[in-house]
C-alpha positions in Angstrom: 36.0 -41.2 -97.3 38.0 -43.9 -99.0 39.5 -46.7 -97.0 43.1 -45.5 -97.5 42.2 -42.0 -96.2 40.4 -43.6 -93.3 43.4 -45.8 -92.5 45.7 -42.8 -92.7 43.6 -40.7 -90.2 43.1 -43.6 -87.8 46.8 -44.5 -87.6 47.7 -40.9 -87.2 45.2 -40.6 -84.3 46.5 -43.7 -82.6 50.2 -42.8 -82.9 50.1 -39.1 -82.2 47.2 -38.6 -79.8 48.6 -38.2 -76.2 45.4 -38.3 -74.1 45.1 -39.3 -70.5 42.6 -41.9 -69.2 39.4 -40.0 -68.1 36.5 -40.8 -65.8 35.8 -44.5 -66.0 38.5 -45.3 -68.5 41.2 -47.8 -67.3 44.6 -48.9 -68.6 44.8 -52.7 -69.2 47.3 -55.1 -70.6 46.4 -57.4 -73.5 46.9 -61.0 -72.5 45.6 -62.8 -75.6 43.5 -62.4 -78.8 40.3 -64.4 -78.7 39.1 -63.9 -82.3 36.2 -61.9 -83.8 38.0 -58.7 -82.6 37.8 -59.7 -79.0 40.9 -59.6 -76.8 41.4 -60.9 -73.3 43.0 -58.3 -71.0 44.1 -58.0 -67.5 43.8 -54.9 -65.3 46.4 -53.7 -62.7 44.7 -55.8 -60.0 44.9 -59.0 -62.0 41.3 -59.4 -63.1 40.9 -60.9 -66.6 38.0 -60.0 -68.9 37.2 -59.6 -72.6 37.2 -56.3 -74.5 36.1 -55.6 -78.1 37.9 -53.6 -80.7 35.7 -50.9 -82.3 35.1 -50.8 -86.1 37.5 -47.9 -86.7 40.5 -49.9 -85.5 39.7 -53.1 -87.3 42.1 -53.9 -90.2 43.8 -50.5 -89.6 45.6 -51.0 -86.3 46.9 -54.3 -84.8 47.6 -55.1 -81.2 49.5 -58.1 -79.7 50.1 -59.7 -76.3 51.8 -57.4 -73.9 50.5 -54.2 -75.4 48.6 -51.7 -73.2 45.3 -50.2 -74.1 42.8 -47.8 -72.6 39.3 -49.1 -72.3 35.8 -47.8 -71.7 33.6 -50.0 -69.6 30.3 -51.2 -71.2 27.2 -52.3 -69.2 25.3 -54.5 -71.7 27.8 -57.4 -72.0 28.1 -60.5 -69.8 31.5 -61.6 -71.1 32.7 -58.5 -72.9 33.1 -55.9 -70.2 34.8 -53.0 -72.1 35.6 -51.5 -75.5 39.1 -50.3 -76.6 39.3 -46.6 -77.0 43.1 -46.0 -77.3 46.0 -48.2 -78.1 49.1 -47.1 -76.1 52.6 -47.0 -77.6 56.0 -46.3 -75.8 55.8 -42.5 -76.0 52.2 -42.5 -74.8 53.1 -44.8 -71.9 56.0 -42.5 -70.9 53.6 -39.5 -71.0 51.0 -41.2 -68.8 53.8 -42.2 -66.3 55.1 -38.6 -66.3 51.6 -37.5 -65.3 51.6 -40.1 -62.5 48.4 -41.8 -63.8 50.1 -45.2 -64.6 48.6 -48.1 -62.6 51.1 -49.4 -59.9 50.3 -53.0 -60.7 51.9 -52.7 -64.2 55.1 -51.1 -63.0 55.9 -54.2 -61.0 55.3 -56.5 -63.9 57.4 -54.4 -66.2 60.4 -54.5 -63.8 60.1 -58.3 -63.5 60.0 -58.7 -67.3 63.1 -56.5 -67.7 64.9 -58.6 -65.1 63.9 -61.8 -66.9 65.1 -60.5 -70.2 68.5 -59.6 -68.8 68.8 -63.2 -67.4 68.0 -64.7 -70.8 70.6 -62.5 -72.5 73.3 -63.6 -70.0 72.2 -67.3 -70.4 72.5 -67.1 -74.2 76.0 -65.5 -74.0 77.3 -68.2 -71.6 76.1 -70.9 -73.9 77.7 -69.4 -77.0 81.2 -69.5 -75.3 80.9 -73.3 -74.8 81.1 -75.8 -77.7 79.9 -73.9 -80.7 80.7 -76.8 -82.9 78.1 -79.0 -81.3 75.1 -79.2 -83.7 72.9 -81.4 -81.5 70.6 -78.5 -80.7 69.9 -77.6 -84.4 66.4 -78.3 -85.7 66.1 -81.5 -87.7 63.6 -81.4 -90.5 61.6 -84.6 -90.5 60.2 -84.1 -94.0 63.7 -84.6 -95.6 65.7 -87.7 -95.8 68.7 -87.8 -93.5 72.0 -87.9 -95.4 75.0 -88.7 -93.2 78.4 -88.1 -94.6 81.4 -89.6 -92.8 84.9 -88.3 -93.1 86.1 -91.7 -94.4 83.9 -91.6 -97.5 85.1 -88.1 -98.3 88.7 -89.0 -98.2 88.2 -92.2 -100.3 86.3 -90.2 -102.9 89.1 -87.7 -103.2 91.6 -90.5 -103.7 89.5 -92.0 -106.5 89.3 -88.6 -108.2 93.0 -88.1 -108.1 93.7 -91.7 -109.4 91.3 -91.2 -112.3 93.1 -88.0 -113.5 
């Protein structure tokens, strides 16, 4: 099977497969990527550990902080405690919640994140109503020379141009 065909089948499986966690499988939240296809995750209780990404997902599917995955525990690792078996997207999370299999610890964190995002939106809106002409918060590139133009020099340049005509 070519790599393009493999990628097509793997992405279709990840996006369209609505399976529930079985047996020892647990839903965890990705906290950070640690390199070499290892990811630090946190379970619904708050325990952090490392999980590995299997070969079939590597270079085909990407995950980032805040994503939810279903993992299978493995016994042979000291630091790596589990292996990712399913990456969950919005529709799959809704399906698991509808089946009442979603961990309670993650529901609380999602509500808090939504409240914080609402606060940030209100904060940005209130700042935009104030002085929008103030450019002190604009990023200054230190790799470029600073050219300051004053209004006096602009008006004197205009007068010189009109006199030369």
